[in-house]
C-alpha positions as CSV (number, residue, x, y, z in Angstrom):
1,M,28.8,42.9,-37.9
2,T,29.2,39.1,-38.2
3,L,28.1,36.4,-40.5
4,D,25.3,34.1,-39.7
5,E,26.6,30.6,-40.1
6,P,25.6,27.0,-39.3
7,S,26.7,26.0,-35.9
8,G,26.7,23.1,-33.4
9,G,25.0,25.2,-30.7
10,E,24.1,28.7,-29.7
11,G,26.9,30.9,-28.6
12,G,25.2,34.0,-27.3
13,G,24.4,37.4,-28.9
14,D,28.0,38.2,-29.9
15,G,27.8,36.2,-33.1
16,F,29.9,33.2,-31.8
17,S,28.7,29.7,-32.2
18,R,29.7,26.6,-30.3
19,V,31.0,23.4,-31.7
20,H,29.0,20.2,-31.3
21,P,28.5,19.1,-27.7
22,L,30.1,15.7,-28.5
23,S,33.3,17.3,-29.7
24,P,35.3,16.9,-26.4
25,F,34.2,13.3,-26.1
26,I,35.3,12.5,-29.6
27,R,38.8,14.0,-28.9
28,G,39.0,12.1,-25.6
29,G,37.2,8.9,-26.7
30,L,40.4,6.9,-27.0
31,V,41.4,7.8,-23.4
32,V,38.0,6.6,-22.1
33,I,38.2,3.4,-24.1
34,A,41.7,2.8,-22.7
35,V,40.5,3.2,-19.1
36,F,37.6,0.8,-19.6
37,G,40.0,-1.7,-21.3
38,Y,42.4,-1.5,-18.4
39,V,39.7,-2.1,-15.8
40,L,38.2,-4.9,-17.9
41,S,41.6,-6.6,-18.2
42,Q,42.2,-6.4,-14.5
43,Q,38.9,-8.1,-13.8
44,I,39.6,-10.8,-16.3
45,D,42.9,-11.5,-14.6
46,R,41.2,-11.7,-11.2
47,V,38.6,-14.2,-12.5
48,V,41.2,-16.3,-14.3
49,G,43.7,-16.2,-11.5
50,A,41.2,-17.1,-8.7
51,A,42.4,-20.4,-7.2
52,G,39.7,-20.8,-4.6
53,P,36.7,-19.3,-3.1
54,P,37.2,-15.7,-2.0
55,A,37.3,-14.7,1.6
56,P,34.2,-13.2,3.2
57,G,33.6,-9.7,1.8
58,E,36.6,-10.0,-0.7
59,G,34.4,-10.3,-3.8
60,E,32.3,-7.3,-2.9
61,T,35.4,-5.2,-2.2
62,S,37.2,-6.3,-5.4
63,L,34.2,-5.3,-7.6
64,L,33.3,-2.2,-5.7
65,V,36.6,-0.4,-6.0
66,P,36.9,-0.7,-9.8
67,A,33.3,0.3,-10.2
68,V,33.9,3.5,-8.1
69,L,37.0,4.3,-10.2
70,V,35.2,3.8,-13.4
71,L,32.3,6.0,-12.2
72,L,34.6,8.8,-11.1
73,T,36.5,8.6,-14.4
74,V,33.3,8.9,-16.4
75,V,31.9,11.7,-14.3
76,G,35.2,13.6,-14.4
77,A,35.5,13.1,-18.2
78,V,31.9,14.3,-18.7
79,L,32.4,17.4,-16.5
80,L,35.7,18.4,-18.2
81,G,34.2,17.7,-21.6
82,L,31.2,19.9,-21.0
83,L,33.4,22.7,-19.6
84,S,35.7,22.5,-22.6
85,W,32.6,22.6,-25.0
86,W,31.1,25.6,-23.2
87,F,34.2,27.7,-23.7
88,T,34.9,26.6,-27.3
89,R,33.3,29.0,-29.8
90,Y,34.0,30.2,-33.3
91,R,32.8,33.1,-35.5
92,L,33.0,34.1,-39.2
93,G,33.6,37.8,-38.7
94,D,34.0,40.7,-41.1
95,T,37.7,40.1,-41.8
96,G,38.5,36.6,-40.5
97,L,37.7,33.5,-38.7
98,E,37.9,33.7,-34.9
99,M,38.2,30.9,-32.4
100,H,37.8,31.1,-28.6
101,S,38.8,28.2,-26.3
102,G,40.0,27.4,-22.9
103,A,38.3,27.6,-19.5
104,I,41.2,28.6,-17.3
105,M,43.8,29.6,-19.9
106,R,41.7,31.6,-22.4
107,Q,42.9,31.5,-26.0
108,H,41.7,33.7,-28.9
109,R,42.9,32.7,-32.3
110,Q,42.1,34.5,-35.6
111,V,42.9,33.8,-39.3
112,R,42.2,36.6,-41.7
113,Y,40.3,35.6,-44.9
114,D,43.0,37.0,-47.2
115,R,45.6,34.8,-45.4
116,I,43.7,31.5,-45.8
117,Q,45.6,29.0,-47.9
118,A,43.6,25.8,-47.5
119,V,40.4,24.6,-45.9
120,D,40.2,20.9,-45.3
121,L,37.5,18.5,-44.1
122,V,38.6,15.7,-41.8
123,R,36.4,12.8,-40.5
124,P,38.1,10.5,-38.0
125,L,36.5,7.2,-37.2
126,L,34.7,8.2,-34.0
127,A,33.5,11.4,-35.7
128,R,32.1,9.5,-38.7
129,M,30.3,7.2,-36.3
130,T,28.6,10.2,-34.8
131,G,28.0,12.1,-38.0
132,L,30.6,14.9,-37.2
133,S,33.5,16.4,-39.2
134,E,36.4,18.7,-38.5
135,V,37.2,21.9,-40.4
136,R,40.9,22.7,-40.7
137,V,41.9,26.1,-41.7
138,E,45.5,26.6,-42.8
139,S,46.9,30.1,-43.2
140,A,50.0,31.7,-44.7
141,G,51.4,32.5,-41.4
142,G,53.1,30.4,-38.8
143,G,51.7,27.4,-37.0
144,D,50.1,29.5,-34.3
145,S,47.8,31.2,-36.8
146,H,46.1,28.0,-37.9
147,V,42.6,27.1,-36.6
148,S,40.8,23.8,-36.3
149,I,37.0,23.8,-35.8
150,A,36.3,20.4,-34.3
151,Y,33.7,19.1,-34.5
152,L,30.5,20.1,-36.4
153,R,27.7,18.2,-38.0
154,H,28.9,17.0,-41.3
155,T,26.4,19.2,-43.3
156,D,27.3,22.2,-41.2
157,A,31.0,21.5,-41.7
158,E,30.6,21.3,-45.4
159,A,28.7,24.6,-45.4
160,V,31.4,26.3,-43.2
161,R,34.1,25.1,-45.5
162,A,32.4,26.3,-48.6
163,R,31.8,29.7,-47.1
164,L,35.4,30.0,-45.9
165,L,36.6,29.2,-49.4
166,G,34.3,31.7,-50.9
167,L,35.3,34.4,-48.4
168,A,39.0,33.6,-48.9
169,A,38.7,33.9,-52.7
170,E,36.8,37.2,-52.3
171,A,39.3,38.6,-49.9
172,Q,42.3,37.6,-52.1
173,Q,40.9,39.1,-55.3
174,P,42.4,42.5,-56.4
175,T,40.2,45.3,-55.2
176,P,38.4,46.8,-58.2
177,S,38.3,50.6,-58.6
178,P,35.3,52.2,-56.9
179,G,32.3,52.6,-59.2
180,P,29.3,54.8,-59.0
181,E,27.4,54.7,-55.8
182,G,25.3,51.6,-55.6
183,G,27.2,50.0,-58.5
184,M,28.9,46.7,-58.6
185,G,32.3,48.3,-58.1
186,S,31.4,50.3,-55.0
187,P,32.6,49.2,-51.6
188,D,29.1,49.0,-50.2
189,S,28.0,46.6,-53.0
190,R,31.1,44.4,-52.4
191,A,30.5,44.3,-48.7
192,E,26.8,43.4,-49.4
193,L,27.9,40.5,-51.6
194,A,30.4,39.1,-49.1
195,R,28.5,39.7,-45.9
196,P,24.8,38.9,-46.1
197,K,22.9,40.2,-43.1
198,G,20.8,37.2,-42.2
199,G,18.6,35.0,-44.2
200,P,19.3,31.3,-45.0
201,V,22.8,30.1,-45.4
202,P,23.9,29.9,-49.1
203,P,23.9,26.4,-50.3
204,A,27.2,24.6,-50.1
205,G,26.9,22.8,-53.5
206,P,29.4,22.3,-56.2
207,E,29.2,25.9,-57.1
208,G,30.2,27.0,-53.6
209,P,28.4,29.6,-51.5
210,W,28.7,32.4,-54.0
211,P,29.2,31.6,-57.7
212,G,32.3,33.2,-59.4
213,R,34.4,33.4,-56.2
214,G,37.1,30.8,-57.0
215,A,35.4,28.0,-55.2
216,A,32.9,27.7,-58.1
217,E,35.4,26.3,-60.7
218,P,34.5,22.7,-61.7
219,A,36.8,20.0,-60.6
220,V,38.9,18.4,-63.3
221,P,39.7,14.7,-62.3
222,L,43.5,14.0,-62.5
223,L,44.0,10.7,-60.7
224,R,42.4,7.8,-58.9
225,V,44.5,5.2,-57.2
226,P,43.0,1.7,-57.5
227,V,42.8,-0.3,-54.4
228,E,44.7,-3.2,-56.1
229,R,47.6,-0.9,-56.9
230,L,47.7,0.4,-53.4
231,I,47.8,-3.1,-51.9
232,A,50.5,-4.2,-54.4
233,S,52.6,-1.1,-53.6
234,V,52.5,-2.0,-49.9
235,L,53.5,-5.6,-50.6
236,L,56.3,-4.4,-52.8
237,S,57.9,-2.3,-50.1
238,W,60.9,-2.6,-47.8
239,D,58.6,-3.2,-44.9
240,T,57.3,-6.3,-46.5
241,I,60.8,-7.5,-47.3
242,F,61.8,-6.9,-43.7
243,F,58.8,-8.8,-42.5
244,L,59.5,-11.8,-44.7
245,A,63.2,-11.8,-43.5
246,L,62.0,-11.9,-39.9
247,L,59.6,-14.7,-40.8
248,C,62.4,-16.8,-42.4
249,L,64.6,-16.1,-39.4
250,A,61.9,-17.2,-37.0
251,L,61.5,-20.5,-39.0
252,V,65.3,-21.1,-38.8
253,L,65.3,-20.5,-35.0
254,T,62.4,-22.8,-34.6
255,F,64.1,-25.5,-36.6
256,V,67.3,-25.3,-34.3
257,D,65.2,-25.3,-31.1
258,L,65.7,-21.6,-30.4
259,G,62.0,-20.7,-30.7
260,V,62.1,-18.9,-27.3
261,V,64.0,-16.1,-29.0
262,I,61.2,-15.4,-31.4
263,G,59.3,-13.5,-28.7
264,G,61.8,-10.7,-29.0
265,F,60.8,-10.1,-32.6
266,L,57.2,-9.6,-31.8
267,P,57.3,-5.8,-31.2
268,V,59.2,-5.2,-34.5
269,V,56.7,-7.4,-36.4
270,L,53.8,-5.5,-34.9
271,I,55.3,-2.1,-35.8
272,T,56.1,-3.2,-39.3
273,G,52.5,-4.6,-39.8
274,M,51.0,-1.5,-38.3
275,R,52.9,0.7,-40.8
276,S,51.5,-1.2,-43.7
277,I,48.0,-1.2,-42.3
278,I,48.1,2.6,-41.7
279,R,49.3,3.1,-45.3
280,L,46.4,1.1,-46.6
281,T,43.8,2.8,-44.5
282,R,45.2,6.3,-45.0
283,W,45.4,6.3,-48.8
284,Y,42.4,4.1,-49.5
285,G,40.2,5.5,-52.3
286,L,42.5,8.4,-53.1
287,T,41.2,10.7,-55.8
288,V,43.0,13.9,-56.9
289,A,41.4,16.7,-58.9
290,L,42.2,20.2,-60.0
291,R,39.8,23.0,-59.0
292,G,41.0,26.3,-60.3
293,Q,44.4,26.9,-58.8
294,T,44.0,24.3,-56.1
295,L,44.6,20.5,-56.0
296,T,42.0,18.7,-54.0
297,S,42.1,15.2,-52.8
298,Q,39.8,12.7,-51.0
299,R,41.1,9.6,-49.2
300,G,40.8,7.4,-46.2
301,L,39.1,4.2,-45.1
302,T,38.5,4.7,-41.4
303,D,39.4,8.4,-41.3
304,T,38.2,10.2,-44.4
305,R,39.9,13.5,-45.5
306,H,39.1,16.2,-48.0
307,S,42.3,18.1,-48.4
308,S,43.5,20.9,-50.7
309,V,46.9,22.1,-51.8
310,P,47.1,25.7,-53.3
311,L,49.4,25.6,-56.3
312,Q,50.9,29.0,-55.4
313,R,52.2,27.4,-52.1
314,V,54.1,24.6,-53.7
315,Q,57.8,25.2,-53.5
316,A,59.4,22.0,-54.7
317,L,58.4,18.5,-55.9
318,E,60.0,15.1,-55.8
319,V,59.1,11.8,-57.5
320,Q,60.7,8.7,-56.1
321,Q,60.7,5.2,-57.5
322,P,61.8,2.3,-55.2
323,V,63.6,-0.5,-56.9
324,L,60.8,-3.0,-56.3
325,W,58.4,-0.7,-58.2
326,R,60.7,-0.3,-61.3
327,R,59.1,-3.0,-63.3
328,A,55.6,-1.8,-62.6
329,G,56.7,1.8,-63.4
330,W,55.2,3.3,-60.2
331,W,56.3,6.5,-58.5
332,T,55.6,8.4,-55.2
333,L,55.0,12.2,-55.5
334,K,56.0,14.5,-52.7
335,V,55.7,18.3,-52.4
336,N,57.0,21.1,-50.2
337,V,54.1,23.4,-49.3
338,A,54.9,26.8,-47.8
339,G,53.3,27.1,-44.4
340,A,53.3,24.5,-41.7
341,R,50.6,21.8,-41.9
342,I,48.4,21.7,-38.8
343,A,47.5,18.7,-36.8
344,S,44.0,17.3,-36.5
345,A,42.0,17.6,-33.3
346,D,42.6,13.9,-32.8
347,G,46.4,14.4,-32.8
348,D,47.1,13.2,-36.3
349,S,49.6,15.4,-38.2
350,G,49.5,16.4,-41.8
351,E,52.0,15.2,-44.4
352,S,53.4,16.3,-47.7
353,V,53.0,13.1,-49.7
354,L,50.7,14.1,-52.5
355,V,50.3,10.7,-54.1
356,P,51.7,7.4,-52.6
357,V,51.8,5.4,-55.8
358,A,51.1,6.5,-59.4
359,T,52.2,5.4,-62.9
360,T,54.7,7.5,-65.0
361,D,51.9,9.0,-67.1
362,E,49.9,9.9,-64.0
363,V,52.9,11.6,-62.4
364,L,53.6,13.6,-65.5
365,R,50.0,14.7,-65.7
366,L,50.1,15.8,-62.0
367,L,53.4,17.6,-62.6
368,E,51.9,19.5,-65.5
369,A,48.9,20.4,-63.4
370,V,51.1,21.7,-60.6
371,T,53.7,23.6,-62.7
372,A,51.2,24.7,-65.4
373,D,54.1,24.3,-67.8
374,P,54.3,21.4,-70.4
375,V,58.0,22.3,-71.0
376,T,59.0,21.4,-67.5
377,T,56.9,18.3,-67.7
378,A,58.7,17.3,-70.9
379,E,62.1,17.9,-69.3
380,V,61.1,15.6,-66.4
381,A,60.0,12.9,-68.8
382,S,63.3,13.1,-70.6
383,L,65.1,12.5,-67.3
384,V,62.9,9.6,-66.5
385,A,63.5,7.9,-69.9
386,D,67.2,8.7,-70.4
387,T,70.0,11.3,-70.0
388,P,69.0,14.2,-72.2
389,E,71.2,16.8,-73.8
390,G,72.3,19.5,-71.4
391,F,72.4,17.2,-68.4
392,V,75.3,18.0,-66.1
393,G,76.6,14.9,-64.4
394,V,79.3,14.2,-61.8
395,P,83.0,13.6,-62.8
396,S,84.7,10.3,-62.6
397,A,86.3,11.3,-59.3
398,A,82.9,10.9,-57.7
399,R,82.9,7.2,-58.2
400,W,84.5,6.9,-54.7
401,F,81.3,8.2,-53.3
402,H,78.8,6.7,-55.8
403,P,80.4,3.6,-57.4
404,F,77.1,2.4,-58.9
405,A,74.9,5.6,-59.4
406,R,77.6,8.0,-60.7
407,R,76.1,8.2,-64.2
408,R,72.6,9.0,-62.8
409,I,73.6,11.8,-60.5
410,G,73.5,15.4,-61.8
411,Y,71.1,18.2,-62.8
412,L,69.4,19.6,-65.8
413,P,69.0,23.5,-66.0
414,G,65.5,23.6,-67.3
415,R,63.7,26.6,-68.8
416,R,61.5,27.2,-65.8
417,A,63.1,25.0,-63.1
418,V,66.2,23.2,-62.0
419,L,65.8,19.4,-62.2
420,T,68.0,17.1,-60.1
421,R,68.4,13.3,-60.5
422,S,70.0,10.8,-58.1
423,G,69.8,7.3,-56.7
424,W,70.6,3.9,-57.9
425,L,68.2,1.4,-56.1
426,D,65.6,4.1,-55.3
427,R,65.5,6.6,-58.1
428,V,64.8,10.2,-57.2
429,L,63.9,13.2,-59.4
430,Q,63.4,16.7,-57.9
431,V,61.9,19.8,-59.5
432,V,62.5,23.3,-58.0
433,P,61.1,26.3,-59.9
434,W,63.7,29.0,-60.3
435,G,61.4,31.5,-58.7
436,R,61.0,29.3,-55.6
437,I,64.7,29.1,-54.8
438,Q,65.3,31.0,-51.5
439,S,69.0,30.5,-51.2
440,M,71.9,28.1,-52.0
441,T,74.7,26.6,-50.2
442,L,78.0,25.2,-51.6
443,Q,79.4,22.4,-49.4
444,Q,82.9,20.9,-49.7
445,G,84.3,18.5,-47.2
446,P,88.0,17.5,-46.7
447,L,87.8,14.6,-49.2
448,D,85.8,16.8,-51.6
449,R,88.5,19.4,-51.6
450,R,91.1,16.7,-52.3
451,L,89.1,15.4,-55.3
452,D,88.0,18.9,-56.4
453,L,84.3,18.2,-55.8
454,A,81.5,20.2,-54.3
455,S,77.8,19.8,-53.5
456,V,75.0,22.4,-54.1
457,Q,72.0,22.5,-51.8
458,F,69.0,24.6,-52.5
459,L,67.1,26.0,-49.5
460,S,63.3,25.3,-49.7
461,T,60.5,25.4,-47.2
462,V,60.1,22.7,-44.5
463,G,59.0,19.4,-46.1
464,P,60.2,16.1,-47.4
465,V,61.9,17.5,-50.5
466,R,65.5,18.6,-49.9
467,P,66.9,19.7,-53.3
468,R,70.5,18.9,-53.5
469,V,73.1,17.9,-56.2
470,E,76.1,16.0,-54.7
471,H,79.7,15.8,-55.7
472,L,79.8,17.9,-58.8
473,S,83.1,19.2,-60.0
474,T,84.0,22.5,-58.3
475,D,83.6,24.4,-61.5
476,D,80.2,22.9,-62.3
477,A,79.0,23.5,-58.7
478,Q,80.0,27.2,-58.9
479,R,78.5,27.5,-62.4
480,L,75.2,26.1,-61.1
481,A,75.2,28.5,-58.1
482,H,75.7,31.5,-60.3
483,L,73.1,30.3,-62.8
484,A,70.5,29.6,-60.1
485,A,71.1,33.1,-58.5
486,A,70.5,34.8,-61.9
487,R,67.5,32.8,-62.9
488,A,65.8,32.9,-59.5
489,S,66.2,36.7,-59.4
490,H,64.8,37.1,-62.9
491,A,61.9,34.7,-62.2
492,R,60.9,36.5,-59.0
493,R,60.9,39.8,-60.8
494,R,58.7,38.8,-63.7
495,S,56.5,36.0,-62.2
496,S,52.9,37.1,-62.2
497,G,51.2,33.7,-62.3
498,P,50.0,31.7,-59.4
499,V,52.5,28.9,-59.8
500,G,56.3,28.7,-59.5
501,C,56.9,27.7,-63.2
502,D,55.8,30.9,-64.8
503,P,54.5,29.8,-68.3
504,T,54.2,33.2,-69.8
505,P,56.3,34.0,-72.9
506,D,59.9,35.0,-72.1
507,T,62.3,36.3,-74.7
508,V,65.2,36.8,-72.3
509,D,68.2,34.7,-73.2
510,W,69.4,32.8,-70.1
511,P,73.0,33.2,-69.2
């Protein structure tokens, strides 16, 4: 038995539905635009470069060949697009989402509901212009187990996303003990709740498709990044400094009659400018909210995204403050999320930057939401403000490696997590819950051995956060390794909450 769901087209009597017919053309739209742009530029060059009247028959031939090429390209793209659309189908089955694709090389992908970690809604520019959206489903498995449904009508995509969230929450709930026949605890009644046999699609409103399934929790707003702050953060970046340096160099070269060299700077200038523009358009209008045990965010100017980060998948956090942001008190918040992020149908990959720029109070509020532990948040605040009691720094011998930042480098063994601090120009704070530490590595190079120093690296999942404490004394490094092993083992045994910083009472005295 399968679920009746909104679809972009009929898929037959097997319960599968096709995506919207425009989907392949949205994915390949840039290629078609590039072909037309190339042909158009060739024609402009012919017109501009014509020095005299064409020879008999030359004008007709020069226009006929490009026209035939464009026609063949369009026809080929349409046929390939229709073939791709015909063989791309999806279904919300009894136990998971299924996706069929491929005309020659057939592919069948499936994600079980109990393995779903996040369901995001993505709207690239071409999709927005045509009223379509992409549904990204991220699972707890490897990258091959992720599925992207691209593209559906926006209302249908919202309904599919809401239903997937409801089914995932239902599948991940502990199975209650069987009750009397026909009661609410019986398997038949639970199946009836989760798998309606026809009828209208449940509304995808703020309460989700089925109230009380995890998707129905109201969203608690946590953060909204003003556009003015986002623009200021881009201007106060190293890209802007580099751009201004190139501009000054270009003025100097022009003044000494070496302006011909400026053309070599053009690619670098374009790349730098594009990085700033992409940052602005990607994070425009960012809002972050907490819905149950999931952080949700909405952002984007040209490509809008509705993303979610399950708290139980967060393995490590990092807040970074560039030197140019220090006076304003702004930070960037990054996270390591277990499970690889999938790419969009238009080729854009995910990222693990949670917030590009936020104030200190906003960062601390987000940290408390992620860790669900005010004690860890207070420890982070103490590291931001000063060097608290219990902070273990590096010895004076480490000045040969860090002549300016030696007093800032070290770690704080927190109650629920280990907190590291480093950096001089760009300040960095890292938070790794004890229960999320997978393994540790002690590293000691030749010069380290001579100075009796060692570094400790904590193994986390793939992501931007690489927890590490450099150039501790050998005794402090070994002490940290033993401490982390003991606390990580204890935290994994007793942790019953959805987040890494288990906030339940603990009477055990740490070693």
